[in-house]
C-alpha positions in Angstrom: 32.9 59.9 33.4 32.6 56.7 33.2 35.5 54.7 32.2 34.8 51.4 29.8 36.1 47.7 31.3 38.9 46.2 29.7 42.2 47.0 28.3 41.9 49.2 25.5 44.3 49.0 22.6 46.7 52.2 21.8 46.7 53.6 18.2 48.8 52.8 15.7 51.3 54.9 15.0 50.8 57.0 12.0 52.8 55.7 9.0 53.1 52.2 10.5 49.9 50.3 8.9 51.2 52.1 5.5 54.7 50.7 6.2 53.1 47.2 7.1 50.9 47.6 3.7 52.2 45.4 0.4 53.2 48.1 -2.3 51.2 47.8 -5.4 50.9 50.2 -7.3 54.3 52.0 -7.1 56.3 53.7 -9.1 59.5 51.9 -10.2 62.4 52.8 -8.6 64.6 52.1 -11.4 63.0 52.6 -14.9 65.4 50.6 -16.5 64.8 47.3 -14.5 61.0 46.5 -13.8 59.9 43.0 -13.0 56.9 41.3 -15.1 54.0 40.9 -13.0 53.1 37.9 -11.5 49.9 37.6 -13.8 51.2 38.4 -17.0 53.8 35.8 -15.8 50.9 33.3 -15.5 49.9 34.2 -19.0 52.4 33.7 -21.1 53.6 31.0 -19.7 50.3 29.4 -20.2 50.0 30.5 -24.3 53.5 29.1 -24.4 52.4 25.6 -23.1 49.3 26.0 -25.5 51.8 26.5 -28.0 54.2 24.1 -27.9 52.7 20.6 -27.6 55.2 17.9 -26.4 55.1 19.3 -22.7 51.7 18.3 -23.1 52.8 14.9 -23.9 55.3 15.0 -21.8 52.8 15.7 -18.7 50.6 12.7 -20.0 53.6 10.5 -20.4 55.0 11.7 -16.8 51.0 11.3 -15.2 51.1 7.5 -17.1 54.3 6.4 -15.3 53.4 7.4 -11.9 49.9 5.9 -12.1 51.8 2.1 -13.7 54.1 2.4 -10.1 51.4 3.3 -8.2 49.6 0.1 -9.3 53.2 -2.4 -9.2 53.1 -0.9 -6.0 49.6 -1.9 -5.1 50.3 -5.5 -6.2 53.3 -6.0 -4.4 51.0 -5.1 -1.8 51.5 -2.2 0.9 54.9 -2.8 2.1 57.3 -4.0 -0.3 60.1 -6.6 0.3 63.2 -4.9 1.8 66.2 -5.2 0.1 69.6 -7.4 1.1 72.1 -4.2 1.6 75.4 -4.7 -0.2 78.4 -4.4 1.9 81.6 -2.8 -0.2 84.7 -0.8 1.5 84.7 2.4 -0.1 87.4 4.5 -1.2 89.7 6.2 2.0 87.3 4.2 4.2 89.4 2.5 7.4 88.3 -0.6 8.5 87.1 0.1 11.6 84.3 2.4 9.9 83.4 -0.7 7.1 83.2 -2.8 9.8 80.7 -0.2 11.5 79.1 0.6 9.0 78.0 -2.9 8.3 76.7 -3.2 11.7 74.6 -0.6 11.7 73.1 -1.7 8.2 72.5 -5.3 9.7 70.3 -3.8 12.7 68.5 -2.1 10.7 67.4 -4.8 8.5 66.8 -6.9 11.7 64.9 -4.2 12.8 62.8 -3.9 9.6 61.7 -7.8 9.4 61.0 -7.6 12.9 58.1 -5.0 12.6 57.5 -6.4 9.6 53.7 -7.3 9.4 53.6 -10.4 8.2 51.8 -11.3 5.0 50.0 -14.2 3.9 49.6 -14.0 -0.4 47.9 -16.9 -0.4 44.9 -15.9 0.7 43.0 -13.8 -1.0 40.9 -11.0 0.8 37.3 -11.3 0.6 34.8 -9.2 -1.6 33.7 -6.7 0.5 29.8 -5.8 0.7 31.2 -2.0 -1.1 32.6 -3.9 -4.1 29.3 -6.2 -4.3 27.1 -3.3 -4.4 29.2 -1.4 -6.9 29.0 -4.9 -9.3 25.4 -5.2 -8.7 25.2 -1.2 -9.7 26.9 -2.0 -12.9 24.6 -5.1 -13.7 21.8 -2.8 -13.1 22.8 0.0 -15.0 23.6 -2.7 -18.2 20.2 -3.7 -18.5 18.7 0.2 -18.6 21.8 0.9 -21.1 19.9 -2.0 -23.1 16.4 -1.5 -22.5 16.7 2.0 -24.0 18.4 1.3 -26.9 15.9 -1.7 -27.6 13.5 1.4 -27.2 15.1 3.4 -29.5 16.0 0.7 -32.2 12.3 -0.1 -31.8 11.3 3.5 -32.3 13.8 4.4 -35.2 12.2 1.1 -36.6 8.3 2.2 -36.7 9.3 5.3 -37.7 11.4 4.1 -40.8 8.3 2.7 -41.8 5.7 5.4 -41.6 8.0 7.3 -43.6 8.3 4.7 -46.5 4.6 3.8 -46.1 3.7 7.6 -46.5 3.1 8.9 -50.1 4.3 12.9 -50.5 2.0 14.5 -53.4 3.4 17.2 -54.7 1.6 20.8 -55.1 -0.1 20.6 -58.6 -0.2 16.7 -58.8 -3.6 15.4 -60.3 -4.6 11.8 -60.1 -6.5 10.8 -62.3 -6.9 7.1 -61.9 -6.1 4.3 -58.8 -2.6 3.2 -59.2 -1.8 -0.1 -60.9 -0.4 -3.4 -59.6 2.5 -4.6 -62.5 4.2 -6.6 -60.4 2.4 -9.5 -58.4 3.4 -10.0 -54.6 5.2 -13.1 -53.5 3.9 -15.8 -52.3 -0.1 -14.6 -53.4 -2.8 -17.0 -54.4 -4.5 -15.2 -57.4 -8.3 -15.9 -57.5 -10.4 -14.4 -59.7 -13.1 -12.0 -58.9 -16.8 -11.9 -60.0 -17.6 -10.6 -63.1 -13.8 -11.1 -64.0 -13.1 -14.0 -64.8 -10.7 -14.4 -67.7 -12.5 -16.2 -70.7 -11.1 -18.1 -73.6 -12.5 -15.2 -76.7 -11.2 -12.8 -74.5 -7.9 -14.0 -74.7 -8.1 -15.3 -77.8 -8.9 -11.5 -78.8 -6.5 -10.0 -76.9 -3.0 -9.5 -78.4 -1.2 -11.1 -75.4 -3.1 -14.2 -75.8 -2.4 -15.4 -79.4 -0.1 -18.4 -79.2 3.0 -17.1 -81.2 4.1 -20.3 -83.2 7.1 -21.8 -82.2 10.4 -22.0 -84.6 10.5 -25.8 -86.3 13.1 -27.6 -88.2 12.9 -27.9 -92.0 12.1 -31.1 -92.0 8.8 -30.9 -89.1 7.8 -27.2 -91.6 8.2 -30.0 -94.6 5.9 -32.6 -93.1 3.3 -30.1 -92.1 3.1 -28.3 -95.7 2.6 -31.9 -96.8 -0.4 -32.4 -94.7 -1.9 -28.6 -95.7 -1.7 -29.1 -99.1 -3.6 -33.3 -99.1 -6.2 -31.2 -96.3 -6.7 -29.0 -98.8 -6.9 -31.1 -102.0 -9.6 -33.3 -99.6 -11.6 -30.3 -99.4 -12.1 -29.1 -103.1 -12.6 -33.2 -103.8 -15.7 -33.3 -101.2 -17.1 -29.8 -102.9 -16.5 -31.2 -105.5 -18.4 -34.5 -105.6 -21.1 -32.3 -103.6 -21.7 -30.4 -107.0 -22.2 -32.6 -108.6 -24.7 -35.0 -106.5 -26.8 -31.6 -106.7 -26.7 -31.1 -110.7 -27.5 -35.0 -111.2 -31.2 -34.7 -109.2 -32.4 -31.4 -109.0 -35.5 -33.2 -108.7 -34.8 -34.8 -105.4 -34.8 -31.9 -103.4 -38.2 -30.5 -104.5 -39.7 -33.7 -103.6 -38.5 -33.5 -100.1 -39.5 -30.1 -99.9 -43.4 -30.9 -101.0 -43.6 -33.9 -98.6 -44.2 -31.9 -95.7 -47.3 -30.6 -97.0 
């Protein structure tokens, strides 16, 4: 028989592994005292936090305070100023213990001041290459966003213009004549087309071409009436003279007619 090389692990005692295992689904020892499972406790706690918005506000406020403290710490510097100790003898403290405590605190302050890194607040840190890259990247992203926004505005304007120029025709609509422009466009020069020139006779015959008399005063109306009466009277006198002239010399007309023969 060939024995395998190396040491063989002894077989564990029966029941040892079962004792080492954690009992999960076991019968409770006392029916009156049962623990709430961990998962159920987590679910209950999360539901309680969701129902209570004050906890969320407190959490946000604590995060803001922590962030503010971090900013203040960064503004002051990596290492804050060394606090100057204030000595005061405690109640029941002997003079020797008081002197020893003052000596220890003074030595501690001297040690911190010696090992502190020298600071130069006047010297500003030069901008690193990484910060310059970030600034260039932000500027590029801003230009790109502006370009995209400009393209969107142009597309929206073109779409609106196309919608305004589009004429929606309902079902069953019938057009009997082309549309007529009732309003003349602004800054348009009126040019008469051949065959459509406005004539005076057409303007007089049209109802819109008749000039409407203006409302005159009473004196003006009286003067116009007198002139009209004078013209009518002169026309009547001229007509009467012509009649008398034709009645006295009727042979002159016959002689004038025979002369051409």
